C-alpha positions as CSV (number, residue, x, y, z in Angstrom):
1,M,20.6,79.9,-45.7
2,T,23.1,76.4,-46.5
3,P,22.9,74.1,-44.0
4,I,26.4,73.8,-42.2
5,R,27.9,70.2,-42.4
6,I,28.9,68.7,-39.5
7,G,31.7,66.2,-40.3
8,T,32.2,63.0,-38.1
9,R,33.1,59.4,-37.7
10,E,30.8,56.4,-38.1
11,S,31.3,55.5,-35.0
12,E,28.1,55.3,-32.2
13,L,29.8,57.7,-30.2
14,A,30.9,60.1,-33.0
15,L,27.7,60.2,-33.6
16,W,26.0,61.0,-30.8
17,Q,28.9,63.7,-30.4
18,A,28.2,65.1,-33.8
19,K,24.4,65.1,-33.2
20,T,24.7,66.8,-29.9
21,V,26.7,69.8,-31.9
22,Q,23.9,69.6,-34.4
23,S,21.2,70.2,-31.5
24,M,22.8,73.1,-30.3
25,L,23.9,75.0,-33.4
26,D,19.4,74.0,-33.7
27,E,18.7,76.4,-30.9
28,N,20.6,78.7,-31.9
29,G,18.6,78.7,-35.5
30,V,21.3,77.4,-37.4
31,S,20.6,74.3,-39.8
32,T,23.0,71.3,-40.7
33,E,23.3,68.4,-42.0
34,I,25.5,65.4,-40.4
35,V,28.2,64.3,-43.0
36,P,29.9,60.3,-41.5
37,I,33.9,60.2,-43.2
38,K,35.5,57.1,-42.5
39,S,38.7,57.5,-40.3
40,E,42.1,55.4,-40.3
41,G,42.0,55.1,-36.7
42,D,38.2,53.0,-37.5
43,I,39.7,50.8,-40.3
44,D,42.6,49.8,-39.3
45,L,41.2,48.2,-35.4
46,Q,44.7,45.8,-34.9
47,T,47.5,48.0,-34.6
48,P,48.2,49.5,-31.3
49,L,47.7,53.4,-32.2
50,Y,51.1,54.4,-30.9
51,E,52.7,52.0,-33.5
52,M,50.5,53.5,-36.4
53,G,52.9,56.4,-36.2
54,V,50.2,59.1,-36.5
55,Q,49.3,61.9,-34.2
56,G,45.9,62.8,-35.3
57,I,44.9,59.2,-36.5
58,F,41.0,59.8,-35.9
59,T,41.2,63.0,-37.1
60,K,43.1,63.3,-40.6
61,S,40.5,62.0,-42.7
62,L,37.6,65.3,-41.4
63,D,40.9,67.2,-41.3
64,I,41.2,66.5,-45.3
65,A,37.3,66.8,-46.1
66,L,37.5,70.2,-44.0
67,L,40.0,71.6,-45.8
68,N,38.7,70.2,-49.6
69,N,35.6,72.1,-48.7
70,K,32.9,68.9,-48.5
71,I,32.0,69.5,-45.0
72,D,32.5,72.9,-43.0
73,I,32.9,72.2,-39.4
74,A,34.2,68.7,-37.9
75,V,33.2,67.2,-34.7
76,H,36.1,65.3,-32.3
77,S,36.9,64.5,-28.9
78,L,39.8,66.3,-28.1
79,K,42.2,64.0,-26.5
80,D,42.5,62.6,-30.3
81,V,43.1,66.1,-31.8
82,P,46.8,67.1,-32.3
83,T,48.0,69.6,-29.9
84,R,48.6,72.1,-32.9
85,L,45.8,72.0,-35.5
86,A,46.6,71.1,-39.2
87,K,47.0,74.8,-41.4
88,G,43.9,76.5,-42.1
89,I,42.1,74.6,-39.6
90,V,40.7,76.4,-36.1
91,Q,39.0,75.4,-33.1
92,A,35.8,77.3,-33.1
93,A,34.6,75.4,-30.0
94,V,35.2,73.4,-26.8
95,L,31.7,71.7,-24.9
96,K,31.1,71.6,-21.4
97,R,33.4,68.3,-20.4
98,G,31.7,65.4,-19.4
99,N,33.2,62.9,-17.1
100,F,36.8,63.1,-17.5
101,R,37.4,59.5,-15.9
102,D,38.5,56.5,-16.6
103,L,36.4,53.3,-16.0
104,L,37.6,49.7,-15.2
105,V,34.5,47.1,-16.4
106,Y,35.3,44.1,-14.6
107,K,34.1,40.7,-14.5
108,G,33.0,38.3,-11.3
109,S,33.7,40.4,-7.8
110,L,35.1,44.0,-7.4
111,I,36.7,42.3,-4.7
112,E,39.0,40.2,-5.9
113,F,40.9,43.3,-7.4
114,E,42.5,43.6,-3.7
115,R,44.9,40.8,-3.9
116,E,48.4,39.4,-4.5
117,H,47.9,37.6,-7.9
118,A,47.8,38.5,-11.1
119,Y,45.0,39.4,-13.9
120,T,44.5,39.9,-17.4
121,I,43.8,43.6,-18.1
122,A,42.4,45.2,-21.8
123,T,43.2,48.6,-23.0
124,G,44.4,50.1,-26.1
125,S,45.8,53.1,-24.5
126,I,49.8,53.0,-23.3
127,R,49.0,55.5,-20.5
128,R,45.8,53.6,-18.7
129,S,48.0,50.3,-19.1
130,A,51.2,52.6,-17.2
131,Q,49.6,53.8,-14.9
132,W,47.9,50.1,-14.2
133,L,50.9,48.3,-14.2
134,H,52.2,51.1,-11.8
135,R,49.9,50.1,-9.1
136,F,49.2,46.1,-10.6
137,P,53.0,45.5,-11.5
138,Q,52.2,41.8,-11.5
139,D,49.5,42.1,-14.2
140,K,49.3,41.4,-17.7
141,I,48.2,44.2,-20.3
142,E,46.0,42.9,-23.6
143,N,45.7,44.9,-26.2
144,L,42.5,46.3,-26.6
145,R,41.0,48.4,-29.8
146,G,38.0,49.4,-31.9
147,N,35.2,51.2,-30.8
148,V,33.4,50.9,-27.4
149,N,30.7,48.9,-29.2
150,T,33.7,46.8,-30.3
151,R,35.7,46.9,-27.0
152,I,32.6,45.9,-24.6
153,K,32.1,42.7,-27.0
154,K,36.0,41.6,-26.8
155,L,35.6,41.6,-23.4
156,E,32.9,39.3,-23.0
157,E,34.5,37.2,-25.2
158,N,38.1,36.9,-24.4
159,N,39.2,35.4,-20.5
160,W,40.2,38.9,-19.7
161,K,39.4,40.0,-16.3
162,A,38.8,43.7,-17.1
163,A,39.2,46.7,-19.6
164,I,39.6,49.7,-19.4
165,F,37.5,52.5,-21.2
166,A,36.9,56.5,-20.8
167,A,33.5,56.5,-18.4
168,A,32.5,59.6,-21.0
169,G,32.3,57.5,-24.0
170,L,30.3,54.5,-22.3
171,E,27.5,56.6,-20.5
172,R,27.3,58.9,-23.7
173,I,25.6,56.1,-25.5
174,N,24.3,54.4,-22.6
175,L,26.7,51.7,-22.4
176,R,27.9,52.1,-18.7
177,P,27.6,48.1,-17.2
178,E,27.1,47.8,-13.5
179,N,29.8,45.7,-13.3
180,S,32.0,48.5,-13.6
181,I,33.8,51.5,-11.3
182,E,35.4,55.1,-11.9
183,L,39.3,54.6,-11.8
184,E,39.6,57.6,-9.4
185,W,43.3,57.4,-8.7
186,M,44.3,57.2,-12.8
187,L,44.7,60.4,-13.9
188,P,43.2,60.7,-17.4
189,S,44.7,61.9,-21.0
190,P,44.6,65.4,-21.7
191,A,41.5,66.8,-22.8
192,Q,39.6,63.4,-22.0
193,G,35.6,64.0,-21.5
194,A,35.8,66.9,-23.4
195,I,34.5,67.8,-27.3
196,T,35.7,70.2,-29.8
197,V,34.0,72.2,-33.2
198,V,36.9,73.1,-35.7
199,C,36.3,74.7,-38.7
200,R,38.1,76.4,-41.8
201,K,40.6,79.3,-40.6
202,E,38.6,81.2,-43.2
203,D,34.4,80.7,-42.6
204,A,33.7,83.4,-40.1
205,I,30.3,83.0,-40.3
206,T,30.3,79.3,-39.6
207,Y,33.2,79.8,-36.2
208,Q,30.5,82.3,-34.8
209,S,28.1,80.2,-35.3
210,C,29.9,77.7,-33.2
211,R,31.5,79.7,-31.2
212,R,28.7,80.5,-28.8
213,L,28.5,76.9,-28.0
214,N,32.0,77.6,-26.4
215,D,32.2,76.6,-22.4
216,M,35.1,78.8,-21.2
217,D,36.2,76.9,-18.2
218,T,36.6,73.9,-20.4
219,E,38.6,75.7,-22.9
220,S,41.1,76.9,-20.5
221,C,41.4,73.6,-18.8
222,T,41.6,71.8,-21.9
223,G,44.3,74.4,-23.1
224,I,46.3,74.1,-20.2
225,E,46.5,70.6,-20.7
226,R,47.0,69.6,-24.3
227,D,49.6,73.0,-24.0
228,F,51.7,71.3,-20.8
229,L,51.3,67.6,-23.4
230,H,52.6,69.6,-26.8
231,H,55.3,71.1,-24.9
232,L,56.5,67.5,-23.6
233,M,56.1,66.3,-27.0
234,G,54.3,63.7,-26.3
235,G,51.5,61.4,-28.6
236,C,50.2,57.8,-28.1
237,T,53.9,56.7,-27.5
238,M,53.9,58.5,-24.3
239,P,51.7,58.1,-21.1
240,I,51.5,61.3,-20.2
241,S,48.5,62.4,-18.2
242,A,47.1,66.0,-17.5
243,L,44.1,67.8,-15.9
244,A,43.1,70.7,-14.5
245,V,40.0,71.8,-12.7
246,R,39.1,75.6,-12.0
247,D,38.1,76.6,-8.4
248,K,36.9,80.0,-8.1
249,N,40.1,82.0,-9.2
250,E,42.8,79.7,-9.9
251,F,43.3,76.1,-12.0
252,H,44.4,73.3,-9.6
253,F,46.7,71.2,-12.0
254,L,47.9,67.6,-11.8
255,G,49.7,66.4,-14.8
256,S,52.4,62.7,-14.5
257,I,54.2,60.6,-17.3
258,F,55.4,56.9,-16.8
259,S,57.5,54.5,-18.0
260,I,55.9,52.0,-20.6
261,D,56.1,49.0,-18.1
262,G,54.8,51.6,-15.3
263,K,58.4,51.6,-13.2
264,M,58.9,54.9,-13.0
265,K,56.6,57.6,-12.5
266,A,57.5,61.7,-12.5
267,E,54.3,63.9,-11.3
268,I,53.5,67.6,-10.9
269,N,50.9,69.1,-8.5
270,R,50.2,73.0,-8.7
271,S,47.8,75.7,-8.0
272,I,48.1,78.1,-11.2
273,P,46.1,82.2,-10.4
274,I,44.0,82.8,-13.4
275,D,45.4,85.6,-14.7
276,L,48.3,82.8,-15.9
277,V,46.8,80.1,-17.1
278,H,47.9,81.3,-21.2
279,H,51.6,80.7,-20.7
280,S,51.1,77.6,-17.8
281,G,51.2,74.9,-19.9
282,K,55.3,75.4,-20.8
283,E,56.3,76.0,-17.5
284,L,54.4,73.2,-16.2
285,A,55.9,71.0,-18.6
286,E,59.7,72.4,-18.0
287,E,58.9,71.6,-14.6
288,L,58.2,68.2,-14.5
289,L,60.7,67.4,-16.9
290,Q,63.4,68.7,-14.0
291,K,61.2,66.3,-11.7
292,G,62.0,63.3,-13.0
293,G,60.5,63.2,-16.2
294,K,62.9,64.4,-19.0
295,E,65.1,61.0,-17.6
296,I,61.8,59.1,-18.5
297,A,61.0,60.6,-22.1
298,D,64.4,60.2,-22.8
299,S,64.2,56.4,-21.9
300,I,61.1,55.6,-23.8
301,R,62.3,57.7,-27.0
302,N,65.5,56.1,-26.9
303,A,63.6,52.0,-26.7
304,G,61.5,53.4,-30.2
305,T,64.8,54.0,-31.8
306,H,66.2,50.6,-31.4
């Protein structure tokens, strides 16, 4: 049988994700090979993501390779994937979710954060920046780009107090420092901590091989979050957060949108019966917009047009 060609970005974390999928397929008797592909998001490490004007900047190169039949599947962090996939590509599996929290890696004593004066905090995420400024408006945010290894190195080299990372990213490649703490008050990006496998729509055999890796609860929770994001029309330029967690026969959902400077906030907290989950994202988005989210989203869009 011809091996399934697994497309991945070249970063250590992306390769870890691809090898995880490779190992799971191997356990199911499916032979594979890994094909690294360079992405635009990896090449440009200076421009903030929200200024690059592309949703799916980390997935586009793999989409092209997939549609050109250079690879058979692509493995992504699901939070990097556009809410609507490229034509001809389908989601084959979502792996069981890892840690969805954001992580603060800090210098010096943690107790210093219970304070009055300002610090410089580094992050390339507009969502993390907005939530941090909402809580600590006196602080300054420094842009931080690159893979997790690069960002850890930049934190060490610069005179910043701390930087914010996705906990799963650091934990998966054993890079989580001792001087770190999960930010339980910070609501994550939709689908944060989840890995997805996509393939060509017409490739039924590969789809079925990958479908065995799917975790239904993670697929449902991230599906709600991403549908919520889609109906808010949010991309990298919108500080939108969402988290759905299953509890027996319902899902608990938290969602929010902030202004870029963190001063304005709209949020929603809802429980969703399991049988209504498939249409909940749109309703949740509409409710958030009615609770002040529309005013915030419009102000961000208007600022971007000037």
